[in-house]
Every structure is written in C-alpha cells, then in structure tokens.
C-alpha positions in Angstrom: 10.6 -36.8 -12.3 7.3 -36.5 -14.1 5.9 -33.0 -14.4 2.2 -32.4 -13.4 1.9 -29.8 -16.2 -0.1 -30.7 -19.2 1.1 -30.0 -22.7 -0.8 -26.8 -23.1 0.8 -25.3 -20.0 4.2 -26.4 -21.1 3.7 -24.8 -24.5 2.2 -21.6 -23.1 4.7 -20.8 -20.3 7.9 -22.5 -21.4 9.0 -19.7 -23.7 11.7 -17.1 -23.0 9.8 -14.0 -21.8 10.9 -10.5 -22.5 9.9 -9.4 -18.9 8.7 -11.3 -15.9 7.2 -9.2 -13.1 7.2 -11.0 -9.7 4.3 -9.6 -7.6 0.8 -8.7 -8.7 0.1 -5.9 -6.3 -0.6 -2.3 -7.2 3.0 -1.6 -8.1 3.6 -4.7 -10.2 0.3 -4.4 -12.0 0.9 -0.8 -12.9 4.4 -1.6 -14.1 2.9 -4.3 -16.3 0.3 -1.9 -17.7 2.8 0.9 -18.5 5.2 -1.6 -20.1 2.5 -3.0 -22.4 1.2 0.5 -23.3 4.7 1.7 -24.2 5.9 -1.6 -25.7 2.9 -3.6 -27.0 5.1 -6.2 -28.6 6.6 -7.4 -25.2 6.1 -10.9 -24.1 5.2 -10.1 -20.5 4.4 -12.5 -17.6 3.3 -11.6 -14.1 3.8 -14.1 -11.4 2.2 -14.0 -8.0 2.3 -16.5 -5.1 -1.3 -15.7 -4.2 -4.4 -17.0 -6.0 -6.4 -13.9 -5.3 -5.0 -10.5 -4.6 -1.7 -9.7 -3.0 -0.4 -9.5 0.6 -0.7 -5.8 0.7 -2.9 -4.5 -2.1 -6.1 -6.4 -1.3 -5.4 -6.6 2.5 -5.2 -2.9 3.3 -7.7 -0.4 4.7 -8.4 1.3 1.4 -7.1 4.8 2.3 -5.8 7.1 -0.4 -3.9 9.7 1.5 -0.7 11.7 1.7 -0.1 11.5 5.4 -1.5 13.1 8.6 0.0 16.2 10.1 1.5 14.2 13.0 3.2 11.8 10.6 4.5 14.7 8.5 6.0 16.5 11.4 7.6 13.4 12.7 9.1 12.7 9.3 10.4 16.2 9.1 12.2 15.8 12.4 13.6 12.4 11.7 14.4 12.4 7.9 14.5 16.1 6.9 12.6 18.3 4.4 14.3 16.8 1.3 13.1 13.3 2.0 9.6 14.5 3.0 9.2 16.5 -0.2 10.4 13.6 -2.3 8.0 11.2 -0.7 5.1 13.6 -0.8 5.7 14.2 -4.5 5.7 10.4 -5.1 2.5 10.0 -3.2 0.7 12.9 -4.9 1.8 11.9 -8.4 0.9 8.3 -7.7 -2.5 9.1 -6.3 -3.4 11.2 -9.4 -2.0 8.6 -11.7 -4.1 5.8 -10.0 -7.3 7.8 -10.3 -6.6 8.9 -13.8 -5.8 5.3 -14.9 -8.8 3.6 -13.4 -11.3 6.3 -12.4 -13.6 6.5 -9.4 -16.1 3.8 -10.5 -13.5 1.1 -11.1 -11.5 1.8 -7.9 -14.5 2.5 -5.7 -13.0 5.9 -4.9 -14.8 8.5 -2.8 -13.3 11.9 -1.9 -14.0 12.1 1.8 -11.4 14.2 3.5 -9.9 12.9 6.7 -9.0 13.7 10.3 -6.3 13.1 12.8 -7.6 12.8 16.3 -6.0 13.2 19.7 -7.2 11.7 23.0 -6.7 13.3 26.4 -3.2 11.9 27.0 -2.0 13.2 23.5 -2.9 16.9 23.9 0.7 17.9 24.3 1.4 16.3 20.9 -1.6 18.1 19.4 -0.3 21.5 20.7 3.2 20.7 19.2 1.6 20.1 15.8 -0.6 23.2 16.1 2.6 25.3 16.6 4.0 23.9 13.4 0.9 23.6 11.2 1.8 26.7 9.2 5.1 25.1 8.1 3.3 21.9 7.3 0.8 23.7 5.1 3.5 25.5 3.2 5.1 22.1 2.4 1.7 20.6 1.3 0.9 23.7 -0.9 4.3 23.1 -2.7 3.2 19.6 -3.5 -0.6 19.9 -4.1 -1.2 23.6 -4.7 -3.9 23.5 -1.9 -4.2 26.1 0.8 -4.7 25.1 4.4 -4.2 21.4 3.7 -4.4 20.8 7.5 -6.7 22.8 9.8 -7.7 22.4 13.4 -11.3 21.4 14.0 -13.5 21.3 17.1 -14.0 17.8 18.6 -17.8 18.3 18.7 -17.7 18.7 14.9 -16.1 15.3 14.3 -18.3 12.9 12.3 -18.2 10.4 15.2 -20.8 9.1 17.7 -21.5 11.8 20.3 -19.6 10.1 23.1 -16.3 9.7 21.3 -13.2 10.4 23.3 -11.2 12.6 21.0 -10.3 16.0 22.6 -8.7 17.7 19.6 -8.3 17.1 15.9 -7.1 18.3 12.6 -9.0 18.2 9.3 -7.1 16.9 6.3 -8.2 18.3 3.0 -7.2 15.6 0.5 -8.1 12.1 1.6 -10.3 9.4 0.0 -11.5 5.9 0.3 -11.0 3.1 -2.2 -12.3 -0.5 -2.5 -9.0 -2.5 -2.7 -10.6 -5.6 -4.0 -12.5 -3.8 -6.8 -9.4 -1.7 -7.7 -7.2 -4.8 -7.9 -9.7 -6.8 -10.1 -10.1 -3.9 -12.5 -6.3 -3.2 -12.7 -5.7 -6.8 -13.4 -8.4 -6.8 -16.1 -6.8 -3.8 -17.7 -3.5 -5.6 -17.8 -5.1 -8.7 -19.3 -6.8 -6.6 -22.0 -3.4 -5.3 -22.9 -2.0 -8.8 -23.4 -0.3 -9.3 -20.1 -0.1 -13.0 -19.1 -0.6 -14.1 -15.5 0.3 -17.2 -13.4 -0.9 -17.2 -9.9 0.0 -19.7 -7.1 3.7 -19.5 -8.1 6.1 -18.4 -5.4 9.5 -17.6 -6.7 12.2 -18.9 -4.4 15.3 -18.2 -6.5 16.5 -16.0 -9.4 19.4 -17.5 -11.4 21.4 -15.6 -14.0 21.7 -17.3 -17.4 23.4 -16.4 -20.7 20.3 -14.7 -22.0 18.9 -13.2 -18.8 17.4 -15.0 -15.8 15.7 -18.2 -14.7 13.0 -18.0 -12.0 12.7 -21.1 -9.9 9.2 -21.4 -8.3 6.8 -23.8 -6.8 4.0 -23.2 -9.4 2.9 -25.2 -12.3 5.9 -24.1 -14.4 8.8 -24.6 -11.9 11.4 -22.9 -14.1 10.6 -19.8 -16.1 13.1 -18.1 -18.5 13.2 -14.3 -19.1 15.4 -11.7 -20.5 14.5 -9.2 -17.8 12.9 -9.4 -14.3 11.2 -6.9 -12.0 10.7 -7.8 -8.4 7.7 -5.9 -7.1 7.5 -8.0 -4.0 7.9 -5.2 -1.4 8.4 -6.9 2.1 9.6 -10.2 0.6 12.2 -8.7 -1.7 15.3 -9.4 0.5 14.6 -13.1 0.5 15.3 -13.1 -3.3 18.1 -10.5 -3.5 20.0 -11.6 -0.3 19.8 -8.0 1.0 18.6 -6.5 4.2 17.1 -3.2 3.1 13.4 -4.0 3.7 11.9 -4.6 7.1 8.5 -6.3 6.9 5.7 -5.0 9.1 2.3 -6.5 9.6 -0.9 -4.6 10.0 -4.0 -6.0 11.7 -7.5 -5.0 10.7 -11.0 -5.5 12.1 -14.3 -4.9 10.4 -17.3 -4.6 12.7 -20.9 -5.6 12.1 -23.1 -2.7 11.0 -23.5 0.0 13.7 -26.9 1.6 13.4 -26.7 5.3 12.7 -22.9 5.2 12.5 -22.1 8.8 11.4 -18.5 8.4 10.1 -18.1 8.9 6.3 -14.4 9.7 6.1 -10.9 8.5 7.1 -9.4 9.0 10.5 -5.8 8.7 11.9 -4.7 8.4 15.5 -1.6 7.7 17.6 1.0 9.0 15.1 -0.6 7.1 12.3 -0.2 3.7 14.0 -4.0 3.5 14.2 -6.4 4.3 11.3 -10.1 3.8 10.8 -12.9 4.6 8.4 -16.4 3.6 7.6 -17.5 0.8 5.2 -21.1 1.7 4.9 -22.3 1.6 8.6 -19.4 -0.7 9.6 -16.3 0.5 11.3 -12.9 -0.6 9.8 -10.1 -0.2 12.3 -6.5 -1.1 11.6 -2.9 -0.9 12.7 -1.6 -1.3 16.3 1.9 -2.3 15.4 3.2 0.0 18.1 1.5 -2.3 20.7 3.7 -5.3 19.6 6.5 -4.2 17.3 8.4 -7.5 17.8 5.5 -9.6 17.0 4.4 -7.6 13.9 7.9 -7.3 12.3 7.1 -10.3 10.2 6.1 -11.2 6.6 3.8 -14.0 7.8 0.1 -13.3 7.2 -1.7 -14.1 10.5 -3.8 -12.5 13.1 -2.3 -11.2 16.3 -5.1 -11.8 18.9 -3.5 -9.4 21.4 -3.7 -6.6 18.9 -7.1 -7.6 17.7 -8.5 -7.4 21.2 -6.9 -4.0 21.8 -8.3 -2.7 18.5 -11.8 -3.9 19.6 -11.3 -2.2 23.0 -10.1 1.0 21.3 -13.2 1.1 19.1 -15.5 0.7 22.0 -13.7 3.1 24.4 -12.7 5.9 22.1 -14.7 5.8 18.8 -18.1 4.3 19.3 -18.6 4.5 23.1 -20.5 1.2 23.1 -19.8 -2.5 22.5 -19.0 -3.6 18.9 -19.0 -7.0 17.3 -16.2 -8.0 15.0 -17.5 -9.5 11.7 -14.1 -10.0 10.0 -10.5 -9.7 10.9 -7.3 -10.1 8.8 -3.8 -8.8 8.3 -1.6 -7.4 5.5 2.1 -7.1 5.1 4.0 -3.8 4.4 7.6 -3.2 3.6 9.6 -0.5 5.5 13.0 1.2 4.9 15.1 2.9 7.6 15.2 6.2 5.8 11.5 5.9 4.8 12.3 6.2 1.1 11.2 3.5 -1.4 13.8 1.5 -3.3 13.8 1.4 -7.1 17.1 0.2 -8.6 18.8 -2.2 -10.9 20.0 -5.0 -8.6 21.9 -6.8 -11.4 22.0 -6.1 -15.2 18.4 -6.6 -16.3 17.2 -7.4 -12.8 15.2 -4.5 -11.3 13.7 -4.0 -7.8 10.9 -1.8 -6.6 10.1 -2.1 -2.9 9.9 -0.4 0.5 6.7 1.6 0.1 6.5 2.2 3.9 2.7 1.7 4.2 1.9 4.1 1.4 1.5 1.7 -1.5 -2.0 3.0 -2.5 -0.6 6.4 -3.0 2.9 5.6 -4.3 2.3 2.3 -6.2 1.1 3.6 -9.5 3.9 6.1 -9.8 6.6 3.6 -8.7 5.2 1.1 -11.2 5.5 3.7 -14.0 9.1 4.5 -12.9 10.0 0.9 -12.8 8.6 0.3 -16.3 10.7 3.3 -17.5 13.9 1.9 -15.9 13.4 -1.5 -17.5 13.6 0.0 -21.0 15.7 3.1 -20.2 12.9 5.6 -20.9 13.8 9.1 -19.9 12.0 10.7 -17.0 8.6 12.1 -17.8 
C-alpha cells in the first residue's frame, strides 16, 4: 500500500521520539512545556486528533475557579474532607501556575469574582449552605490564605438585570475569566518556541509495546509513530486506549447570545449545584451546562449539540437571568472526564506509559499542575 506521506514528512516524523504526548489540551501542553524546560534535549512530539484546539480546552466556558460553596459542601458530604482538600490544593496550585506561566495578557485573564445563585425552589439548599459556610471558609483559608472566601450577598446587589429571579446568593472571592482560544494558542506557541513538535489531525487508536518503548498507531499522516515513552493526556477518551473503565465522559452544552444592550454582568455565576454556569463575554451572555437535565444523553464523548438542553438553557436565560427574550448567536459542546471519587488520575499504566486524566470539569484550574506532575513522573523528578 502506497503512503500519502511525502518524503519530508517521513524523514521528520519517522524517528524514535523520546516522549510522545497524546492530547494537546491544557494538561498535555503544560506537560510538554515543563518537560522541555527541564530536559531541553528531549525529542518530544505532541499528537492531537483535532486540527484546532482540543475537545475540552477550547470548548469550555473560560472559568478559572476553585468551586462554588454548594459544590464544596456536596463534595464534603460525598467524598470527605481529605479528598476535598487534595482537590482544592491541586486547583489552587494549578490556577497560580497557569497565570504565572502565561500571564493575564496571553490568557485573556480578568479577576472578576463570582457568585452562586439560588432561585425560589432552592432556598432550603441556600439555608443549608449558610449554616455550613463558616466550615467552608475555614477549609478555603487553609488552601488560599483568604478570609471569608464565601459570603452571603443580597439579591438586589447581584450584577444582573433588575428582573432576575435569584432570591439568594453567595459571593465567591477568587474567580476569574479566561479566553480559552487565546490561552491555547499562546500555550502552544510557548511549546513550539521550546522545540516541541506537533502533529494535528492524528487520532491514536492503539498503543503497542515494543522492545524500545511503544508504537502509536493512528489515522494521521504518520500512521505508526515510535517512542520510548508515552503520556496520555486524553482525559475522557483515555479508557479507549488503556482498556480501562475509570473515566466517565460527560458532555457540556454552551450557548452564547447576541449582545444584550446594557447587560450588567461582569463576573462568573454558578447555579443548580454547579450544573449551570454563566458569565458575560462583553455584553453577551454565555450560559453552559445542563447535564442534569439529560444525564443519559450527555454521558458521551461525542461532540454534538443536544437540542433539548440548548432550548432549556435559552429558556433559563430568559426566565431567570435576563427577564426578556434572548437570541442565540453560537452554540457548541465540550467533553469532560469524570471519576467516581472525583479525584484525577495520574499514574504509570505500564512501564514508560503514563496517564493523566479525570479532571472532573476543573481542567482550567487543575491542568497546569497536573501537567507539571505528569512531566515529573515521566523522568522521576522528586516532588517540588
């Protein structure tokens, strides 16, 4: 069978790489950057099935957050304080590492603060959180050093249109907004400037052990790639390559409205136990989530719109946020990877074959730190 590769491609890619990272999202790119910074001599290739961006990194809502008080209380009750502290530490270290590595200008970052809002039928839930907010603030101070991380605020003070339908709310001290597309482009450029090589449009479908490492079979222009070590930073799609069942894919739907004249929101907002989240993009409303409206349909790694959820998101925007009709300008979806214990996975699957996955919808906050940890694991660097 004749190959459609030209000779230059064959010469460039048909070498034995020191490391191949599968997945060019925020975690995989950070792992590549840290590896090249620590080991400049490495022959390092990043493969991604997408030609632009990744299924989570460039498809998300652009929140940089540690979690709402409702989410934190729910995690405490279901997973315990040890898991909560461990995850919060990862998120906090990751957020700081991301901002330090790229800076505000190259990531589109704005420190905005955030809110969690409660409609009339959720007031019992609000009261439950209010009774426990002192404990939550003690936990957040342990991680961030900040006092009163969560504080109740009056509905009339919310930065929303006057006829919004939130009857109670908490203010969240540390939250910010990012531009996922700008962040991804600048992170990839940083990796390129360090000498990382990329091949996009290459979906890996099998990892085969060899005498010197691994061979990655893919549908790209170089169908078989040899490497001494491999890192899977494929999050929700990891199990398809490892044969495991640890990662549950979950899809998130997002709508972006046309500009709303005088729209006052300039921060992040969480609702319905974190299953809904919204923010402004200029004078537009970005509203995402809704998996709780169709868990069965959204437990998938297929990027597609769910019209049932899209229409409910539009109705929610009109009924609870804006109080008037809105027009959808764009709609899309992104894929997340979840674990049953809500802890990310970072491990050596086989000798020289590492996995980092299961970011549980917190890739923006965790990704940089998990990428750094994965890079250290690949070359046995002690914890720093």
